[in-house]
DRENPA-3360 file (N, C-alpha, C; in nm, 2 decimals, always signed):
BEGIN
1 = MPKPTPAR = +4.89/-2.50/-0.68/+4.81/-2.42/-0.78/+4.73/-2.32/-0.71 ~ +4.73/-2.19/-0.75/+4.65/-2.09/-0.69/+4.50/-2.12/-0.72 ~ +4.42/-2.08/-0.62/+4.28/-2.11/-0.63/+4.22/-2.01/-0.73 ~ +4.14/-2.05/-0.83/+4.09/-1.96/-0.93/+4.00/-1.86/-0.86 ~ +4.01/-1.73/-0.91/+3.92/-1.63/-0.85/+3.81/-1.60/-0.95 ~ +3.68/-1.62/-0.90/+3.57/-1.60/-0.99/+3.56/-1.45/-1.02 ~ +3.50/-1.43/-1.14/+3.48/-1.29/-1.18/+3.38/-1.22/-1.09 ~ +3.40/-1.10/-1.05/+3.31/-1.03/-0.96/+3.21/-0.95/-1.05;
9 = APEGREPR = +3.09/-0.94/-0.99/+2.99/-0.86/-1.05/+3.02/-0.71/-1.03 ~ +2.98/-0.63/-1.13/+3.00/-0.49/-1.11/+2.93/-0.44/-0.98 ~ +2.99/-0.33/-0.92/+2.93/-0.28/-0.80/+2.79/-0.23/-0.82 ~ +2.71/-0.25/-0.72/+2.57/-0.21/-0.73/+2.48/-0.31/-0.79 ~ +2.54/-0.43/-0.84/+2.45/-0.53/-0.90/+2.48/-0.66/-0.83 ~ +2.37/-0.73/-0.79/+2.39/-0.86/-0.73/+2.42/-0.97/-0.84 ~ +2.51/-1.06/-0.81/+2.55/-1.16/-0.91/+2.43/-1.24/-0.95 ~ +2.42/-1.27/-1.08/+2.32/-1.35/-1.13/+2.33/-1.50/-1.08;
17 = MDERQASS = +2.23/-1.58/-1.10/+2.23/-1.72/-1.05/+2.34/-1.80/-1.12 ~ +2.35/-1.78/-1.26/+2.45/-1.85/-1.33/+2.59/-1.81/-1.29 ~ +2.61/-1.69/-1.25/+2.74/-1.64/-1.20/+2.78/-1.71/-1.07 ~ +2.68/-1.72/-0.98/+2.70/-1.78/-0.85/+2.73/-1.93/-0.87 ~ +2.66/-2.00/-0.96/+2.68/-2.14/-0.98/+2.82/-2.16/-1.04 ~ +2.87/-2.07/-1.13/+3.00/-2.08/-1.19/+3.11/-2.07/-1.08 ~ +3.08/-1.97/-0.99/+3.18/-1.95/-0.88/+3.19/-2.07/-0.80 ~ +3.08/-2.13/-0.76/+3.08/-2.25/-0.68/+3.15/-2.37/-0.75;
25 = LADILADA = +3.12/-2.39/-0.88/+3.18/-2.50/-0.95/+3.33/-2.48/-0.96 ~ +3.38/-2.35/-0.98/+3.52/-2.33/-0.98/+3.59/-2.36/-0.85 ~ +3.52/-2.33/-0.74/+3.57/-2.36/-0.60/+3.59/-2.51/-0.59 ~ +3.48/-2.59/-0.63/+3.48/-2.73/-0.62/+3.60/-2.79/-0.70 ~ +3.61/-2.75/-0.82/+3.71/-2.81/-0.91/+3.85/-2.78/-0.86 ~ +3.87/-2.67/-0.79/+4.00/-2.63/-0.74/+4.04/-2.71/-0.62 ~ +3.95/-2.78/-0.56/+3.98/-2.86/-0.44/+4.05/-2.98/-0.48 ~ +4.17/-3.00/-0.41/+4.25/-3.12/-0.45/+4.19/-3.25/-0.42;
33 = RVWKLKDA = +4.09/-3.25/-0.33/+4.02/-3.38/-0.29/+3.92/-3.43/-0.40 ~ +3.90/-3.34/-0.50/+3.80/-3.38/-0.61/+3.87/-3.46/-0.71 ~ +3.82/-3.58/-0.74/+3.88/-3.68/-0.84/+3.81/-3.65/-0.97 ~ +3.89/-3.63/-1.07/+3.84/-3.59/-1.21/+3.86/-3.71/-1.30 ~ +3.76/-3.74/-1.39/+3.77/-3.85/-1.48/+3.89/-3.84/-1.57 ~ +3.93/-3.72/-1.61/+4.05/-3.71/-1.70/+4.18/-3.76/-1.62 ~ +4.18/-3.74/-1.49/+4.29/-3.78/-1.41/+4.31/-3.93/-1.41 ~ +4.19/-4.00/-1.41/+4.20/-4.15/-1.41/+4.23/-4.20/-1.55;
41 = SANPSSFR = +4.19/-4.13/-1.66/+4.22/-4.18/-1.79/+4.36/-4.16/-1.82 ~ +4.43/-4.07/-1.75/+4.57/-4.05/-1.78/+4.66/-4.16/-1.72 ~ +4.60/-4.24/-1.64/+4.67/-4.35/-1.57/+4.64/-4.48/-1.63 ~ +4.72/-4.54/-1.72/+4.69/-4.67/-1.79/+4.66/-4.78/-1.69 ~ +4.72/-4.78/-1.57/+4.70/-4.89/-1.48/+4.55/-4.89/-1.42 ~ +4.48/-4.78/-1.44/+4.34/-4.78/-1.39/+4.25/-4.86/-1.48 ~ +4.30/-4.89/-1.60/+4.21/-4.97/-1.70/+4.23/-5.12/-1.67 ~ +4.12/-5.19/-1.66/+4.13/-5.33/-1.64/+4.05/-5.40/-1.75;
49 = PAWSTGRR = +4.11/-5.49/-1.82/+4.03/-5.55/-1.93/+3.92/-5.64/-1.87 ~ +3.82/-5.68/-1.95/+3.71/-5.76/-1.91/+3.69/-5.87/-2.00 ~ +3.65/-5.99/-1.95/+3.61/-6.10/-2.04/+3.46/-6.10/-2.05 ~ +3.41/-6.11/-2.18/+3.27/-6.11/-2.20/+3.20/-6.23/-2.13 ~ +3.08/-6.21/-2.08/+3.01/-6.32/-2.01/+2.95/-6.41/-2.11 ~ +2.94/-6.37/-2.24/+2.88/-6.45/-2.34/+2.73/-6.42/-2.36 ~ +2.68/-6.32/-2.27/+2.54/-6.29/-2.28/+2.53/-6.14/-2.29 ~ +2.46/-6.09/-2.39/+2.45/-5.95/-2.41/+2.39/-5.87/-2.30;
57 = ALDARLPG = +2.28/-5.93/-2.25/+2.20/-5.86/-2.14/+2.29/-5.84/-2.02 ~ +2.37/-5.94/-1.99/+2.46/-5.93/-1.87/+2.58/-5.84/-1.89 ~ +2.64/-5.85/-2.01/+2.75/-5.77/-2.05/+2.71/-5.62/-2.04 ~ +2.59/-5.59/-2.08/+2.54/-5.45/-2.08/+2.53/-5.39/-1.94 ~ +2.52/-5.48/-1.84/+2.50/-5.43/-1.70/+2.64/-5.42/-1.63 ~ +2.75/-5.46/-1.69/+2.87/-5.47/-1.62/+2.97/-5.36/-1.69 ~ +3.03/-5.28/-1.60/+3.13/-5.18/-1.66/+3.24/-5.25/-1.73 ~ +3.27/-5.21/-1.85/+3.37/-5.27/-1.93/+3.32/-5.38/-2.02;
65 = GGWPTASL = +3.19/-5.41/-2.01/+3.12/-5.51/-2.09/+3.16/-5.65/-2.06 ~ +3.19/-5.69/-1.94/+3.21/-5.83/-1.90/+3.27/-5.84/-1.76 ~ +3.32/-5.96/-1.73/+3.38/-5.98/-1.60/+3.51/-5.91/-1.58 ~ +3.52/-5.83/-1.48/+3.65/-5.75/-1.46/+3.76/-5.84/-1.42 ~ +3.88/-5.83/-1.49/+4.00/-5.90/-1.45/+4.07/-5.82/-1.34 ~ +4.17/-5.89/-1.28/+4.24/-5.83/-1.17/+4.15/-5.78/-1.06 ~ +4.05/-5.86/-1.03/+3.96/-5.82/-0.92/+3.89/-5.94/-0.87 ~ +3.82/-5.92/-0.76/+3.75/-6.03/-0.69/+3.60/-6.02/-0.71;
73 = IEVLLGAP = +3.54/-6.12/-0.76/+3.39/-6.13/-0.78/+3.34/-6.23/-0.68 ~ +3.23/-6.19/-0.61/+3.17/-6.28/-0.52/+3.03/-6.32/-0.57 ~ +3.01/-6.46/-0.57/+2.88/-6.51/-0.61/+2.82/-6.58/-0.50 ~ +2.70/-6.54/-0.45/+2.63/-6.60/-0.34/+2.53/-6.70/-0.40 ~ +2.53/-6.82/-0.35/+2.46/-6.93/-0.41/+2.34/-6.98/-0.32 ~ +2.22/-6.99/-0.38/+2.11/-7.05/-0.30/+2.14/-7.20/-0.28 ~ +2.22/-7.26/-0.37/+2.26/-7.40/-0.35/+2.37/-7.42/-0.46 ~ +2.47/-7.51/-0.43/+2.57/-7.53/-0.52/+2.52/-7.61/-0.64;
81 = GLGEIQLF = +2.58/-7.59/-0.76/+2.53/-7.66/-0.88/+2.41/-7.59/-0.95 ~ +2.39/-7.46/-0.92/+2.28/-7.39/-0.98/+2.31/-7.34/-1.12 ~ +2.43/-7.34/-1.16/+2.47/-7.29/-1.29/+2.59/-7.20/-1.28 ~ +2.66/-7.20/-1.16/+2.78/-7.11/-1.14/+2.89/-7.13/-1.25 ~ +2.91/-7.25/-1.29/+3.01/-7.28/-1.39/+2.96/-7.22/-1.53 ~ +2.83/-7.25/-1.56/+2.78/-7.19/-1.68/+2.80/-7.04/-1.69 ~ +2.78/-6.98/-1.57/+2.79/-6.83/-1.57/+2.93/-6.78/-1.61 ~ +3.03/-6.86/-1.58/+3.17/-6.81/-1.61/+3.24/-6.89/-1.73;
89 = LPALVQCQ = +3.17/-6.99/-1.78/+3.23/-7.08/-1.88/+3.28/-7.00/-2.00 ~ +3.19/-6.91/-2.06/+3.24/-6.84/-2.18/+3.37/-6.76/-2.16 ~ +3.38/-6.70/-2.04/+3.50/-6.62/-2.01/+3.62/-6.71/-1.99 ~ +3.60/-6.83/-1.93/+3.71/-6.92/-1.91/+3.76/-6.97/-2.05 ~ +3.67/-7.00/-2.14/+3.72/-7.04/-2.27/+3.79/-6.93/-2.34 ~ +3.74/-6.80/-2.33/+3.80/-6.69/-2.40/+3.94/-6.67/-2.35 ~ +3.96/-6.67/-2.22/+4.09/-6.63/-2.16/+4.20/-6.73/-2.20 ~ +4.16/-6.86/-2.23/+4.26/-6.96/-2.27/+4.28/-6.94/-2.42;
97 = RKASGDTP = +4.18/-6.91/-2.50/+4.20/-6.91/-2.65/+4.27/-6.78/-2.69 ~ +4.25/-6.67/-2.62/+4.31/-6.54/-2.66/+4.44/-6.51/-2.60 ~ +4.49/-6.60/-2.52/+4.62/-6.57/-2.45/+4.74/-6.58/-2.55 ~ +4.83/-6.49/-2.54/+4.95/-6.49/-2.62/+5.06/-6.57/-2.54 ~ +5.13/-6.66/-2.61/+5.23/-6.74/-2.55/+5.16/-6.87/-2.49 ~ +5.21/-6.91/-2.37/+5.16/-7.03/-2.31/+5.01/-7.01/-2.27 ~ +4.93/-7.11/-2.28/+4.79/-7.11/-2.24/+4.79/-7.09/-2.09 ~ +4.72/-6.99/-2.03/+4.72/-6.97/-1.89/+4.64/-7.08/-1.82;
105 = WLVWIAPP = +4.67/-7.09/-1.69/+4.61/-7.19/-1.60/+4.47/-7.14/-1.56 ~ +4.38/-7.24/-1.54/+4.26/-7.22/-1.47/+4.26/-7.30/-1.35 ~ +4.22/-7.25/-1.23/+4.23/-7.32/-1.11/+4.10/-7.32/-1.04 ~ +4.05/-7.44/-1.00/+3.93/-7.46/-0.93/+3.97/-7.51/-0.79 ~ +3.92/-7.44/-0.69/+3.96/-7.48/-0.55/+3.84/-7.52/-0.47 ~ +3.83/-7.65/-0.42/+3.72/-7.70/-0.34/+3.59/-7.70/-0.41 ~ +3.58/-7.74/-0.54/+3.45/-7.74/-0.61/+3.36/-7.85/-0.54 ~ +3.23/-7.82/-0.52/+3.14/-7.91/-0.45/+3.12/-8.05/-0.52;
113 = HEPFAPAL = +3.15/-8.05/-0.65/+3.13/-8.18/-0.73/+3.25/-8.20/-0.82 ~ +3.28/-8.32/-0.86/+3.39/-8.35/-0.95/+3.36/-8.29/-1.09 ~ +3.45/-8.20/-1.14/+3.42/-8.15/-1.27/+3.40/-8.25/-1.38 ~ +3.31/-8.23/-1.47/+3.28/-8.33/-1.57/+3.36/-8.30/-1.69 ~ +3.48/-8.36/-1.70/+3.58/-8.33/-1.80/+3.53/-8.33/-1.95 ~ +3.45/-8.43/-1.99/+3.40/-8.43/-2.13/+3.32/-8.31/-2.17 ~ +3.24/-8.26/-2.08/+3.15/-8.15/-2.11/+3.24/-8.02/-2.11 ~ +3.34/-8.01/-2.03/+3.43/-7.90/-2.03/+3.51/-7.89/-2.16;
121 = AQEGIELA = +3.56/-8.01/-2.20/+3.64/-8.02/-2.32/+3.56/-7.98/-2.44 ~ +3.43/-8.03/-2.44/+3.35/-8.00/-2.55/+3.32/-7.85/-2.57 ~ +3.32/-7.78/-2.45/+3.29/-7.64/-2.46/+3.41/-7.56/-2.49 ~ +3.53/-7.62/-2.49/+3.65/-7.55/-2.54/+3.76/-7.53/-2.43 ~ +3.74/-7.59/-2.31/+3.84/-7.57/-2.20/+3.95/-7.67/-2.23 ~ +4.08/-7.61/-2.22/+4.20/-7.70/-2.24/+4.22/-7.76/-2.11 ~ +4.19/-7.89/-2.10/+4.19/-7.96/-1.97/+4.34/-7.97/-1.91 ~ +4.44/-7.98/-2.00/+4.57/-7.99/-1.96/+4.62/-7.87/-1.88;
129 = RLIVVRPT = +4.54/-7.76/-1.89/+4.58/-7.63/-1.82/+4.47/-7.60/-1.71 ~ +4.40/-7.70/-1.66/+4.30/-7.69/-1.56/+4.35/-7.76/-1.43 ~ +4.36/-7.70/-1.32/+4.40/-7.76/-1.20/+4.28/-7.76/-1.10 ~ +4.26/-7.87/-1.04/+4.16/-7.88/-0.94/+4.23/-7.91/-0.80 ~ +4.21/-7.82/-0.71/+4.27/-7.83/-0.57/+4.17/-7.88/-0.47 ~ +4.21/-7.98/-0.40/+4.12/-8.04/-0.30/+4.17/-8.02/-0.16 ~ +4.16/-7.90/-0.10/+4.22/-7.88/+0.03/+4.13/-7.95/+0.14 ~ +4.19/-7.97/+0.25/+4.12/-8.04/+0.36/+4.05/-7.94/+0.46;
137 = TATEALWA = +4.10/-7.82/+0.46/+4.05/-7.72/+0.55/+4.02/-7.59/+0.47 ~ +3.94/-7.50/+0.54/+3.91/-7.37/+0.47/+4.04/-7.28/+0.47 ~ +4.12/-7.30/+0.57/+4.25/-7.22/+0.57/+4.34/-7.26/+0.45 ~ +4.35/-7.39/+0.43/+4.42/-7.44/+0.31/+4.37/-7.39/+0.18 ~ +4.23/-7.39/+0.17/+4.17/-7.34/+0.05/+4.20/-7.19/+0.02 ~ +4.19/-7.11/+0.13/+4.22/-6.97/+0.12/+4.37/-6.94/+0.08 ~ +4.46/-7.02/+0.14/+4.60/-7.00/+0.11/+4.62/-7.04/-0.03 ~ +4.56/-7.15/-0.08/+4.58/-7.19/-0.22/+4.53/-7.08/-0.32;
145 = AEQTLSSG = +4.41/-7.02/-0.28/+4.35/-6.92/-0.37/+4.44/-6.79/-0.37 ~ +4.50/-6.76/-0.26/+4.58/-6.64/-0.25/+4.71/-6.66/-0.34 ~ +4.77/-6.78/-0.32/+4.89/-6.80/-0.40/+4.87/-6.81/-0.55 ~ +4.76/-6.87/-0.59/+4.73/-6.88/-0.74/+4.69/-6.75/-0.80 ~ +4.61/-6.68/-0.72/+4.56/-6.55/-0.77/+4.68/-6.45/-0.80 ~ +4.78/-6.45/-0.71/+4.89/-6.36/-0.71/+5.00/-6.41/-0.80 ~ +5.00/-6.53/-0.85/+5.11/-6.59/-0.92/+5.14/-6.53/-1.05 ~ +5.04/-6.47/-1.12/+5.06/-6.41/-1.25/+5.06/-6.50/-1.37;
153 = VCAAVLLW = +5.03/-6.63/-1.34/+5.03/-6.73/-1.45/+4.89/-6.79/-1.46 ~ +4.79/-6.75/-1.38/+4.66/-6.80/-1.38/+4.56/-6.69/-1.44 ~ +4.48/-6.74/-1.54/+4.38/-6.64/-1.59/+4.26/-6.63/-1.50 ~ +4.23/-6.74/-1.43/+4.11/-6.74/-1.35/+4.12/-6.84/-1.24 ~ +4.08/-6.80/-1.12/+4.08/-6.89/-1.00/+3.94/-6.88/-0.94 ~ +3.88/-7.00/-0.94/+3.74/-7.02/-0.88/+3.75/-7.09/-0.75 ~ +3.69/-7.03/-0.64/+3.70/-7.09/-0.51/+3.56/-7.10/-0.45 ~ +3.53/-7.22/-0.40/+3.41/-7.25/-0.33/+3.44/-7.26/-0.18;
161 = LKGTDDRW = +3.36/-7.18/-0.11/+3.39/-7.18/+0.04/+3.26/-7.16/+0.11 ~ +3.25/-7.22/+0.23/+3.13/-7.20/+0.31/+3.12/-7.07/+0.38 ~ +3.24/-7.02/+0.41/+3.25/-6.89/+0.48/+3.39/-6.85/+0.51 ~ +3.41/-6.72/+0.53/+3.54/-6.67/+0.57/+3.52/-6.53/+0.62 ~ +3.63/-6.47/+0.67/+3.61/-6.33/+0.73/+3.66/-6.22/+0.64 ~ +3.63/-6.10/+0.68/+3.66/-5.99/+0.59/+3.81/-5.97/+0.56 ~ +3.89/-6.01/+0.66/+4.04/-6.00/+0.64/+4.08/-6.09/+0.53 ~ +4.03/-6.21/+0.52/+4.07/-6.30/+0.41/+4.02/-6.25/+0.27;
169 = LRRLKLAA = +3.90/-6.20/+0.28/+3.84/-6.14/+0.15/+3.93/-6.03/+0.10 ~ +3.98/-5.95/+0.18/+4.07/-5.84/+0.14/+4.20/-5.89/+0.08 ~ +4.25/-6.00/+0.14/+4.37/-6.06/+0.10/+4.35/-6.12/-0.04 ~ +4.24/-6.18/-0.06/+4.21/-6.24/-0.20/+4.19/-6.13/-0.30 ~ +4.13/-6.02/-0.26/+4.11/-5.91/-0.36/+4.25/-5.85/-0.40 ~ +4.34/-5.83/-0.30/+4.47/-5.78/-0.33/+4.55/-5.88/-0.41 ~ +4.53/-6.01/-0.39/+4.61/-6.11/-0.46/+4.56/-6.11/-0.61 ~ +4.43/-6.09/-0.63/+4.38/-6.09/-0.77/+4.43/-5.97/-0.84;
177 = EAGGALGV = +4.44/-5.85/-0.77/+4.49/-5.73/-0.83/+4.64/-5.74/-0.87 ~ +4.71/-5.81/-0.78/+4.85/-5.82/-0.80/+4.88/-5.92/-0.92 ~ +4.81/-6.02/-0.93/+4.83/-6.12/-1.04/+4.76/-6.10/-1.17 ~ +4.66/-6.01/-1.17/+4.59/-5.98/-1.29/+4.48/-6.08/-1.32 ~ +4.45/-6.17/-1.22/+4.36/-6.28/-1.25/+4.22/-6.24/-1.23 ~ +4.13/-6.32/-1.29/+3.99/-6.31/-1.25/+3.96/-6.40/-1.13 ~ +3.93/-6.35/-1.02/+3.91/-6.42/-0.90/+3.76/-6.43/-0.87 ~ +3.71/-6.55/-0.85/+3.57/-6.57/-0.82/+3.55/-6.65/-0.70;
185 = LFRPERHR = +3.48/-6.60/-0.60/+3.45/-6.67/-0.48/+3.30/-6.70/-0.47 ~ +3.27/-6.83/-0.45/+3.14/-6.88/-0.44/+3.11/-6.91/-0.29 ~ +3.01/-6.84/-0.23/+2.97/-6.86/-0.09/+2.82/-6.88/-0.08 ~ +2.77/-6.94/+0.03/+2.63/-6.96/+0.05/+2.55/-6.82/+0.05 ~ +2.43/-6.83/+0.02/+2.34/-6.71/+0.02/+2.33/-6.64/+0.15 ~ +2.36/-6.71/+0.26/+2.34/-6.65/+0.40/+2.44/-6.54/+0.42 ~ +2.54/-6.53/+0.34/+2.64/-6.42/+0.36/+2.60/-6.29/+0.28 ~ +2.48/-6.29/+0.23/+2.43/-6.18/+0.14/+2.44/-6.04/+0.21;
193 = FESSPAAL = +2.41/-6.04/+0.34/+2.40/-5.91/+0.41/+2.53/-5.87/+0.48 ~ +2.64/-5.95/+0.46/+2.77/-5.92/+0.52/+2.84/-5.82/+0.43 ~ +2.93/-5.74/+0.48/+3.01/-5.65/+0.40/+3.11/-5.73/+0.32 ~ +3.15/-5.68/+0.21/+3.25/-5.75/+0.12/+3.33/-5.65/+0.04 ~ +3.46/-5.67/+0.03/+3.54/-5.58/-0.05/+3.53/-5.61/-0.20 ~ +3.46/-5.72/-0.24/+3.45/-5.76/-0.38/+3.40/-5.64/-0.46 ~ +3.46/-5.63/-0.58/+3.41/-5.52/-0.68/+3.28/-5.55/-0.73 ~ +3.24/-5.68/-0.74/+3.11/-5.72/-0.80/+3.06/-5.84/-0.71;
201 = RLLLTPGA = +2.93/-5.82/-0.67/+2.86/-5.93/-0.59/+2.73/-5.97/-0.67 ~ +2.72/-6.10/-0.68/+2.60/-6.15/-0.75/+2.53/-6.25/-0.66 ~ +2.40/-6.27/-0.68/+2.32/-6.37/-0.61/+2.26/-6.46/-0.71 ~ +2.28/-6.59/-0.70/+2.23/-6.69/-0.79/+2.14/-6.78/-0.71 ~ +2.01/-6.78/-0.74/+1.91/-6.86/-0.66/+1.82/-6.94/-0.76 ~ +1.76/-7.05/-0.70/+1.67/-7.13/-0.78/+1.55/-7.05/-0.83 ~ +1.50/-7.08/-0.95/+1.37/-7.01/-0.99/+1.27/-7.12/-1.03 ~ +1.16/-7.07/-1.07/+1.05/-7.17/-1.11/+1.09/-7.25/-1.23;
209 = LEPQLEIL = +1.16/-7.19/-1.33/+1.20/-7.27/-1.44/+1.35/-7.27/-1.46 ~ +1.42/-7.17/-1.42/+1.56/-7.16/-1.44/+1.62/-7.08/-1.33 ~ +1.75/-7.09/-1.30/+1.82/-7.01/-1.20/+1.80/-6.86/-1.22 ~ +1.79/-6.78/-1.11/+1.77/-6.64/-1.12/+1.90/-6.57/-1.08 ~ +1.94/-6.47/-1.15/+2.06/-6.39/-1.12/+2.03/-6.25/-1.09 ~ +2.09/-6.20/-0.98/+2.07/-6.06/-0.94/+2.21/-6.00/-0.91 ~ +2.23/-5.88/-0.95/+2.35/-5.81/-0.92/+2.32/-5.73/-0.79 ~ +2.40/-5.76/-0.69/+2.38/-5.70/-0.56/+2.47/-5.57/-0.55;
217 = KVQGGRPG = +2.59/-5.58/-0.60/+2.68/-5.47/-0.59/+2.77/-5.47/-0.71 ~ +2.78/-5.35/-0.77/+2.87/-5.34/-0.89/+2.92/-5.19/-0.89 ~ +3.05/-5.18/-0.90/+3.12/-5.05/-0.91/+3.10/-4.99/-1.05 ~ +3.03/-4.88/-1.06/+3.01/-4.81/-1.18/+2.90/-4.87/-1.27 ~ +2.81/-4.96/-1.21/+2.70/-5.02/-1.28/+2.57/-5.01/-1.21 ~ +2.47/-5.08/-1.25/+2.34/-5.07/-1.19/+2.30/-5.21/-1.13 ~ +2.28/-5.22/-1.00/+2.23/-5.34/-0.94/+2.09/-5.38/-0.98 ~ +2.05/-5.50/-0.95/+1.92/-5.55/-0.98/+1.92/-5.68/-1.06;
225 = PVDWLDSS = +1.80/-5.74/-1.08/+1.79/-5.87/-1.15/+1.84/-5.85/-1.30 ~ +1.89/-5.96/-1.35/+1.93/-5.96/-1.49/+1.90/-6.09/-1.56 ~ +1.86/-6.09/-1.68/+1.83/-6.21/-1.75/+1.96/-6.27/-1.81 ~ +2.03/-6.35/-1.74/+2.16/-6.40/-1.78/+2.14/-6.52/-1.88 ~ +2.03/-6.57/-1.89/+2.00/-6.68/-1.99/+1.93/-6.63/-2.11 ~ +1.96/-6.51/-2.15/+1.90/-6.44/-2.26/+1.91/-6.53/-2.39 ~ +1.79/-6.56/-2.45/+1.79/-6.65/-2.57/+1.85/-6.58/-2.69 ~ +1.88/-6.45/-2.69/+1.94/-6.38/-2.80/+2.08/-6.42/-2.82;
233 = VSRPPEVG = +2.14/-6.49/-2.72/+2.28/-6.53/-2.74/+2.28/-6.68/-2.72 ~ +2.38/-6.75/-2.78/+2.39/-6.90/-2.77/+2.37/-6.94/-2.63 ~ +2.28/-7.03/-2.60/+2.25/-7.08/-2.47/+2.36/-7.17/-2.42 ~ +2.40/-7.15/-2.29/+2.50/-7.23/-2.23/+2.45/-7.38/-2.21 ~ +2.54/-7.47/-2.17/+2.49/-7.61/-2.14/+2.39/-7.61/-2.03 ~ +2.30/-7.71/-2.04/+2.20/-7.73/-1.94/+2.26/-7.75/-1.80 ~ +2.19/-7.70/-1.70/+2.24/-7.73/-1.56/+2.25/-7.88/-1.54 ~ +2.36/-7.92/-1.49/+2.38/-8.07/-1.47/+2.49/-8.12/-1.56;
241 = SVDSIGSG = +2.51/-8.07/-1.68/+2.61/-8.12/-1.77/+2.75/-8.07/-1.73 ~ +2.76/-7.95/-1.67/+2.89/-7.91/-1.62/+2.89/-7.88/-1.48 ~ +2.78/-7.83/-1.42/+2.78/-7.78/-1.28/+2.76/-7.88/-1.18 ~ +2.68/-7.98/-1.20/+2.64/-8.07/-1.09/+2.67/-8.22/-1.11 ~ +2.76/-8.25/-1.20/+2.80/-8.39/-1.22/+2.90/-8.42/-1.11 ~ +2.87/-8.53/-1.04/+2.96/-8.57/-0.93/+2.88/-8.62/-0.81 ~ +2.95/-8.66/-0.71/+2.88/-8.71/-0.59/+2.94/-8.66/-0.47 ~ +2.86/-8.61/-0.38/+2.91/-8.57/-0.25/+2.97/-8.43/-0.26;
249 = SSQP = +2.99/-8.37/-0.14/+3.05/-8.23/-0.14/+3.18/-8.24/-0.08 ~ +3.27/-8.16/-0.13/+3.41/-8.16/-0.07/+3.45/-8.02/-0.02 ~ +3.35/-7.93/+0.00/+3.37/-7.80/+0.05/+3.43/-7.80/+0.19 ~ +3.54/-7.72/+0.21/+3.59/-7.71/+0.35/+3.49/-7.64/+0.44;
% end
């Protein structure tokens, strides 16, 4: 495409400020390296549906109004059992109820405590379509996460891990994109200052009265603290009923 030629000012007159600005803008828009919003909207694959978090305050801070599917979300924990299941429980229930055809699978890999089945069933989780994987090593856990994320039959895969490298994180991200699943990686807070390819990074830490949530990284959104237990929406189960029932840790 030929480069647009800005209109020239008549001889003997200096171009006005608005003419110079229009000329610069035309030059910028003609550059093939410039990505335009209309170009993205023309590509249906660029749209990724989102599952509502169940809290208006948190939905309002996330592009698409909820947890992005076909992507990797990283949650850094001050301690396991702070409420990480509460955080995603509304979305897990939604993705099973709203599925067309067979109910999709939910997969939990290396959770630190035994899931409390009665509480999950009461909240609406279809237990017959929930798989809990107990790997013996971190490598096995990562392999299981990659396979389930890319399978195309899982709505969400939750993985608890003490640590991993950037190469594996990128593999998990690509697997989630390929399978269209909601991928969630829980890691200790000490990884906060490490780089991560995750589209969304959150920090969940203990607070004086309730767990505190902070958005560390969000593509197209605004980082910062968020009131995820906003009382204007139905309050999730108390910490302990779903998140911390069980004994001992089984994290690789």
